[in-house]
N, C-alpha and C positions, 0 to 999 in steps of 0.2 A: 388670441382671440379671448373676449370675455365669454363668462358663463351667462346664460340666458335663464331668467328666473320669471315665474309668475305667482301670485299670492293663493293662497289655499281656498279663501272665500270665493264662491262662485265655480269653482273647478272641483272641488272634491265634495262629494254628497255622502253623509253620513249614511252608513247601512250598505254604502257600494264602495268603500273607498278605494279598494285593490283597482276597480275599474277607473277610477279618477284618476290614480297616479299613472296607470297604464296610457290614460288618454294623454296626459300630460307629456308624457315621455315620446310616443309615438307622434307628438305634433313636431316635437324638435327642441323641447326645453332641458335644461341641465339640472335643473334645482327650482326649488320651492319655498316662497315667502308664507310662512305657517301664521295663521291668525289665531292666537288665542283670544284676541277681543272679540271672535265671533262667537265665543261659547259665554261671555258676560259682557252684553251689549253697553255702550257709555249711558244709554238711557237709563238703564237700570241703575248703574251706579251713581248718578246725580239723584236718583230717588231713595237710595240707600238700600235697594233690593239686591242684595248680593246671594247669588245662589251657591249650590255647593259643588259646581262642577269642577272648578280649581283650588276651593276652598276647602281642602280636606288633607288629610296626611299625604305626603308627597308620593308614596309608594301607591296608595290608592289612586290618586290622580294619574301616576305614569301606567298603572292597568288601561286606562281608557285611550291613553296616547301612544303607547307603545306600538299598536297595531299599524299606525300611521309610519313609525320609524320602520317596521319590517316591510311593508309596503312599498314605502319609496325606494328602500334599500333593495328590494325585489326587482325593482324596473331601473336601477342603476341613478336615481335621483338623490341630490343631497339637500340639506336644508341649510342655506347660507344665511339668512335672516329670518328673523321673527318679530311678531308685534305683540306687545302686552295689553292687556284691558286697561283702560282709562276713563277717568283721572285718577292717578294714583294718591292724590290727596286733595281734599277740599277743605276751605276755612270753616271750622266749628261742627266738623263731623268725625269726632275723634273715632268713634266706635267703628265706621266705615272706615278711615283711613288705616287702622289696625287691620283690618280685614285685608284691605286691598295691598297692604304692603307684604302679609303673608301670602297671598296671591301672586304677587310680583317674584316673590322669590321661588315659590313652585314653578313659574313660567321659567325663570332664569335656569333652575335645576333641570327641568324638562328639555329647556333650549340646550343646555350642554350635552344630555343624553342622547338628543337627536342629532347632534354634531353642528348644531348652530354657533355661530362667531359673534353675531350682532343682534340686539334686543332693542327695538324702538320703545322707548317710554315716554309719553308726550309730555311736552312741558305744560304749565298750568297758567292759562292765560286769567287774572284776575280781572273785578270789575272796574269801570272807569273811575269808580271814588278811590282806589288804591294807586299810589305813586309808582312808576317806574322803579324806584329803589325797593319798595315793598314787595313788588311783583318779583324782583331779581332775588332779594333774600329769602323769598318763599319757596323759590324752585332752587336756589343753591343748598338751603338747608334739606329739601326734598331729596335732590340728586346724591349729595353727600352722605345721607343716611344709607344708599345704596353701594357705596365703595366697597365696604368688606364683602358683600354678596358678589360683586363684579369679581374680586380678586378669587374669591373661593371657587367661582363657577366658571372663569376663564372668559367671562362675557364682556364684551363692549357695549356699553348702553348710548344709544343713540337718540338724539333730540330731533325735533322735526319742525318746520316751519309750520305755523298755523295762522287761522283766521277767526274772525268773529262775526256772527250773526247778531247787528244790533238793530232792531225794529226793521227787520227785512232788509237792510243795508250790510253788504259784508266790508269788514274793515280789519286792519290790521292786527293779528294776535300775538302771541309771545314767539319769539324767534323769527319773526317775518322780516326785521332787520338783520340781514346776514352779518353784516359787519359786528353788530352787536352780539349775534349767534356764535360767531368766531369768538369773540371774546369771552365768552360764556364756558365754551370747551375748553379753551386754554386754562381758564380760572380752574375749572373742574379738574382737569389733569393736572395742575401743579398742587392742587390738594392731594389728589391721589397718588402723585409721586410717579405716576406710569400713566401712559395712554390707555385711560379706561372708559373715556368718553369721546365721540364721534358725531357725526351729522348725517340724519336721512334728509335728503333733498326731496321734496313734495312739488313735482313740477306743475302739479293741477293747482295747487294751492297759491304757489306765486304767481302763477297765469292767472288766477282770479282777481288777484290783487295788482295786477298791471305791471309787475314787477320786469325787470331788465334780465332776463333769465342768463345771458352771458355773464352780466356782472354780477350776478347772484353766484353762479358757481364760481367765479374766480375770486370772490372776497371769502369763500368758504375754502377753498386750496385743498391740500391733503387732508383736511379736517372731514371733507364729503367722503364717507365710506360706503353709504347704502344709496338706493334711489326708489321712490315711489313714480313711476312713470304712467302718466294718464293725461287725457285731453279734456278739455271743456270748451263752452262759448264765452270765456270770460266773465261770466255773470253767475253760474252756477256750479257747484262740485259734482260733476256729471258722471266722473270715473269711466269714461270711455276710451276705446282706442285712439292712438295718435293719428293724426291727420284726418280727423272727422270735419273738421271746421277749416275750410281752406282760407289761406289769407287772402286770396285774390278777391274774394266777396266779404270777408270779415274781418275789419281791421284790429279786433282785439284777438284773433286767433293766435295759437300757441306759436312761439318762434322757435320752431325746432332747429334750425340752422344756428343761432345763437347757442341755444342750448348743446348743441353737439360741438361746436367750436368750443365753448368754455370745457367741456369734459376733455377735448383732445388736449387744451393749453394745459390744463393741471395733472395730464397723464393719468386720467382715472383707469384704475385697474379691476374695479369691483363689478358685481352682478350689473347685468341690464335688467331691471325687474319692473315687472309690469303690475301695478294696482287697478286693475279694469273689470272689476266683478260685476259691475253694472251692464258691462258688454255682455256677460253670460247670462243675467237676468233677463236683456231684452232679447236676445236671440234664442228663437225655439232650441230646444237640446237636442234635437236632430241635427241641427247646424253648429253645435259646441265643437266638435273635431275641427271643422274648417275654420272656425272663429279662432281657435288655438293655434292652428297652423298658422295663420295670418300673422297672429302677433308674434310667434316665434321667429317668422321670417323678418319681422319688422326689427326684432332684438338684433339679428345677425346683421341687418342693414346698418343699425346704428353703431355695431361693435366695428362695422369695416370703416363706417366714416370717423369713430373715434381713434382708431388705429392702435 
C-alpha cells in the first residue's frame, strides 16, 4: 500500500500545531507535504518583498520549525515531500535571487532535518518574448546551481508542471509538455551524475490545460516521484477534492480513470498526496475532521486502484 499524505497548508494552524497534526493522523493519513511557501508567498517574491522567516541563519530558522517535526513525530506522521517558496530566480532581480537561493538552501537543510526526501522547486516560465531555448537555458542554470546542495542534504529536487495566466486566459507554462519535462530531468541528472531530480505531477494544473492525464503520466514514467492531487472545473486552479466535478455533466472534468491507469502502468510507489488547501478554506472548521477523513479514504481508494 502507498502512504497517504496531505499538504500542511489549510490543515496545520500556527499556534495550535499539535492539534493539527493529531487531526491529520486521526483522519487516517501517514504523512504531511510541508509547505515552506506558506511562509513566503509568491506574490511577495515577485514584488521583491522577502521577509525574514526563512532568510536567517539556519539554526534560527530551525527553532521555528523543530516544533513541527516534534509534533508530527509524536503523532506517528512523517514528512515525505515539501514545497519551497517560489520563484527561485527572476530576470533582472539579482538581489532578490540571492536571497531566494539562501532561502532555498535553508529549506533543503530543514527538509533533511525533518526527514523529507523530495523538495518541489518550481521551474520558471519566462515571458512570451523569450524563446524556448532561452527558457530552457535559464532553468538549467538555475537547477544546476542547486546540485551541490542536493548532494549535501540528500534531497531530490522535483520540477512541477506549470500554467500561465495571459490576459485572463490560462495557457501552457514551463514543464507542461511532459515529454520535454522528461528530457529536462534526464539532462539534469546526467549533469549531476546521479538521480537528484524528479517530477511532481500536478493533476489540477494538467487538467486546466486539457492534458491527457494517462499520456502525461506515461511520458514521465519513473521520473514521477511525487503528486499534487486536487480537482478543478477545467477552467480555474481550484484545489478542491477529487470527484467534485462529475464527468457525466462536465465534459472537461478530471479523468481520474486515466490518471490511475497511468500510475498503475508505471508502477508508481510514491505517496498519494493531496494538495487540497482550498477545501479546508471552504468548509467550516467544525467539518475539517470529516473533510480530512474523506480525503484519506480517497487516498486509500486510489492506492487500491493503483495496486
